C-alpha positions in Angstrom: -95.6 -53.5 -14.6 -95.1 -57.1 -15.1 -92.2 -58.3 -13.0 -90.1 -59.3 -15.9 -90.1 -56.0 -16.9 -89.4 -54.7 -13.9 -86.2 -57.6 -13.4 -85.4 -56.1 -16.9 -84.8 -53.3 -15.6 -82.5 -53.9 -12.4 -80.4 -56.0 -14.7 -80.0 -53.0 -17.5 -79.5 -51.1 -14.7 -76.5 -52.7 -12.9 -74.8 -53.2 -16.4 -75.0 -49.4 -17.0 -73.8 -48.9 -13.3 -71.0 -51.7 -14.0 -70.2 -49.9 -17.1 -69.9 -46.1 -15.9 -68.2 -47.6 -13.0 -65.4 -49.0 -15.3 -65.6 -45.4 -17.1 -64.9 -43.9 -14.2 -61.6 -45.9 -13.2 -60.3 -45.8 -16.8 -60.9 -41.9 -16.5 -59.7 -41.4 -12.5 -56.4 -43.5 -13.5 -55.6 -40.9 -16.8 -56.2 -38.4 -14.6 -53.8 -39.6 -11.6 -51.3 -40.0 -14.5 -51.6 -36.7 -15.9 -51.3 -35.2 -12.2 -47.8 -37.5 -11.9 -46.6 -35.9 -14.9 -46.9 -32.7 -14.5 -45.2 -32.8 -10.9 -42.1 -34.2 -12.3 -40.0 -31.2 -13.6 -38.7 -31.5 -17.6 -35.1 -30.4 -18.2 -35.2 -28.0 -21.3 -31.6 -27.4 -21.9 -29.3 -27.0 -25.0 -30.1 -29.5 -27.4 -26.7 -31.7 -28.1 -25.5 -32.2 -31.5 -22.3 -33.3 -32.6 -21.0 -29.8 -33.1 -21.4 -28.7 -29.4 -20.1 -31.7 -28.1 -17.2 -31.3 -29.9 -16.9 -27.7 -28.8 -17.4 -28.5 -25.5 -14.8 -31.7 -25.2 -12.2 -29.3 -27.0 -12.5 -27.3 -24.2 -13.0 -29.5 -21.3 -9.6 -30.6 -22.8 -8.0 -28.1 -22.5 -9.5 -26.7 -19.2 -8.4 -29.9 -17.9 -4.8 -29.8 -18.8 -4.2 -26.1 -18.5 -2.9 -26.7 -14.3 -0.6 -29.3 -16.0 2.7 -28.5 -17.2 5.4 -31.0 -19.1 8.4 -31.1 -16.5 11.1 -31.8 -18.3 13.8 -34.2 -15.8 16.3 -35.6 -18.3 16.8 -34.5 -22.2 14.5 -37.5 -22.7 11.0 -37.2 -22.5 8.9 -40.0 -20.8 5.4 -41.7 -22.5 3.3 -39.4 -20.0 5.5 -36.1 -20.9 5.0 -36.9 -24.3 1.3 -37.6 -24.2 0.8 -34.8 -22.3 2.6 -32.3 -24.0 0.8 -33.3 -27.2 -2.3 -32.4 -25.3 -4.1 -36.2 -24.6 -3.1 -37.2 -28.6 -1.8 -40.1 -29.2 -0.5 -39.0 -32.2 3.3 -38.5 -31.5 6.0 -36.6 -33.6 9.6 -37.5 -34.0 10.2 -34.0 -32.5 9.4 -35.2 -29.6 10.5 -38.6 -29.0 14.2 -37.7 -29.5 17.1 -39.2 -31.3 17.4 -43.2 -31.0 20.6 -44.9 -30.4 20.9 -47.4 -32.9 24.3 -48.7 -31.2 23.4 -50.7 -28.2 26.3 -53.3 -26.5 24.6 -56.2 -25.6 27.0 -59.0 -23.1 26.3 -62.3 -25.3 27.8 -64.4 -22.5 25.2 -63.5 -19.8 22.6 -64.9 -22.0 24.8 -68.0 -22.9 24.7 -69.4 -19.4 21.1 -69.3 -18.7 21.1 -71.2 -22.4 22.7 -73.7 -21.3 21.3 -74.1 -18.2 17.8 -74.4 -19.7 19.2 -77.0 -22.0 20.4 -79.2 -19.0 16.8 -78.4 -17.1 14.8 -79.7 -20.9 17.1 -83.0 -21.2 16.6 -83.8 -17.6 13.2 -83.5 -18.0 12.9 -85.5 -21.2 14.8 -88.3 -18.9 12.2 -88.5 -16.5 9.4 -88.6 -19.1 11.1 -91.4 -20.9 11.9 -93.4 -17.4 8.2 -92.8 -16.6 7.3 -94.3 -19.8 9.3 -97.7 -19.6 7.4 -98.3 -15.9 
C-alpha cells in the first residue's frame, strides 16, 4: 500500500473518531438531561381556572372571618367593624353607618386667634425680606 493512501486512511480514521466522539458527547448529554428530568417530581394537581379560584377565595374569606365577630362598643360602628361586618367588602351600606349629625357647633373664636397670629408672623417675615433686599 502506498504511503499516501496509508496517510489518508489515518487522517480519515481520526476525523471519523472525532465525529463519533462529538456525537457520543451529545448523546450522553441528552441522556443525562433526561435522567435529571425524571428525578424531579412533577406535581399533578387541580388546574386553576377562574371559577375554581373564585370558589376557593370565597371559602377562604368565609373561613378567615368565621372566628371574628363584630363587637359593638358604642351605638356607632368603627371603620374596622363596618369593614368586617361586610365580610371584607368595601362597599358600605348607609344602614351600617348610622345617622349622621348635621348640626355641629364650632367655636370660631378659637380660629380667630390663630389667624391673627399667622398674619402677624407672615407680616414680620415680609418686613425681614424687604430689609435683606435693601442691603
